[in-house]
N, C-alpha and C positions, 0 to 999 in steps of 0.2 A: 238528522241528515247534516245539519251545519256542523254539530260536534264532530261527525265522522269525517267530513271534508276537512275540516281544520285539523284535527289530529292526524290525519293522512298527511297533510302538507308538514305538519311539525316533523312526522316520521321521515318524510323526504329530505326536509332540510338537515336533520341530524344525520341521516345516512349519507348525505352529499359531504358536509363537514368531516365527518369521520372519514370518508374516502379521501378527501383532500389532505387530511393530517397523514393519512396512510402513506400517501404518494410522498409527501414532504418529508416523511421520516425514511423512505425507502433507500436513501442514500446516507444515512448515519452509519458511520464505520467506527469500529473499535480501533484505536491507534495500535500500530504493530510496530515492533522492533525491525530494523532494516533486515536482520538476519531471518526473521519469519517471513518477510515480504519475498526476500531471495529465494528461500526454500519453497515457497508455495507458487511461485511465478514460473510461467513457461519461458518467458523471455525477460532478461535484465540487461539493458543496454545504457551506454552513454552516447547520448545523441544531441545534435544541435537542429533545432526546427528551422526550416528554410523556406516554408511555405504552407499556406492552408487553403482548402477548398470546403465550404460549408454547403451542406444539402440536407437530406433526411439524416445523413450522418456527417460528422466532420471528418475530414482526411488531412491529416499532418505530414507533409512531406519533410522527410529528416535526412540529415547526413549522418550516418552511423560512425561513430568515434570509436568505440569499442564494445565488443559483445562479450558480456561476463558470463551469460548463461542463455542458451537458445539453439536454433537451428544453424546448421553449417552453411549458412549464407547470409548475404548482407540485406538488412531489411531497409527498404527506402520509404515506406510510409506506416503511419499509425492511425488506427482508427477509433472514434469515440462517438458516443451519441451527442447530437446537437443541442440536447436539452439537459440543463442540470438536473432537473427533476427526474430524468432518466440515467442519473449518473455521469452524465457528460463531463469531460475535462476540458478546461481551457488552458492552452499553452501559449506561450509568447514566442513570436518569430525572432530569429537571431539570437535565442538563448540556448545554453547547453544544459541538459538535464540528465539525472539518472532516472530511467523510467523502467518499472517493472509492469509487466502485462501479460495477457494469455494469447494463445494462438487459437483461431477457430478452425473449423474443418477445412477451410480453403486455404489455411496458412497464413491468414493476415493477422497481424498483431493488433489487439484491441485493449483499450484501458478504459477503466472506469475510475470514479472518485476514490473508492476503497484502496486502489492501487498505491504503492510508494512511489511517489513523484516528487523530485525535489531539484532544486537548482544544483548544478554540479559543485559550484563554488562554495555552497552552504555545507556541503559535507565535511566531515573531519577528515584529517589524513589517515587515520586508523579506520575509519569506514571505508574510504577509497580502497586502501590496501587489502582490506578483508574481503572485499569483493573478488578478488582473483582466486582465493583458495579458502580461506578460513571459514567463511560463512557456510560454504558448501560441505565442509567437513563437520559442521555442527547441526546439519539437518535431521540427524537423528535424535536430537535433544529437543525438548519442548520449552519454550519461554511463557512464564506465566506474568501476566501484568498484575501488579499489586498497587492498588489505589487506596486502600485502608486497611489497617491492622485489625486482627490478624490475618496473615496470609500464609496459610500452611502449605508445605510442598508434599504432594500425596505420593509422588513416586521419585526415585534416584535420578531419573533422567530428566528432571525439571529444574530450571533455573528461575528465580523470582526477579522480575524486573521492578526494582523498587524506585526508580527515578519519579514515579508519579506520587510517591508519598511527600516528597518535596516540592511538588508542582513543577518539575523542571521537564517531565515528560520526554519527548522526542528530542530535547536538547540537553538531557542529563548525561551524567558520566558514563552510565552503562549503555546508553543509546550511541554516544559519540566514540567511546573508547574501548568497548567490551565485546566479546563474542562468547556465546555459550557453547562449551566444547566438552566432548566425552573424555573421561579419564580411563586410564587402563582398567580399572574395575567396572566400567559400565556406566558409572554416574557421571553426572554432568555438572559443571561448574563455570563460573565466569573467568575468562582469561583476558587480561589486559593486552591490547594490541601495540604494535609499533607503528607511528606515524610515518607519513611520506610527505614529500613537499607538494607535489603537483596534483 
């Protein structure tokens, strides 16, 4: 009986620790190129956070500066989980961000840790300019993250994102200065963008 109780206790502890680890890993996200984030998002906006209300969910009041992709209306608030374990996002008030997110059935914009969210000032001029049209025109292409060689391209509509080989990641030249776009023959390749000042 003692063996049975202690082995039951050990099993419960193992299951509990496995569940805690599972929850902790729930918000691990594969890094994405801004173009990928743009193409998969319902909404892509430049916004300034002007207020915050914390409850079961966190509501960020925002001043929308520019809508790059999304509904034909102004978004005044963004919602996220109040818990980082549930992929909740923490934003700073009085800061400008580029924010990608999804719309729920009620039309509210929701964000999670896996969305592309970055200070506006940290984006390159090329990234800012590409948000207006270039990224959209490349949504038929697929960007494949390459973190170790070999990284084969399996179809002509793929672009290899090799910044990760140099450990530059999302600060590398392909992330900051290039978009993956279709050629006239239907294949995709990297095109360098032109920078802008603001």
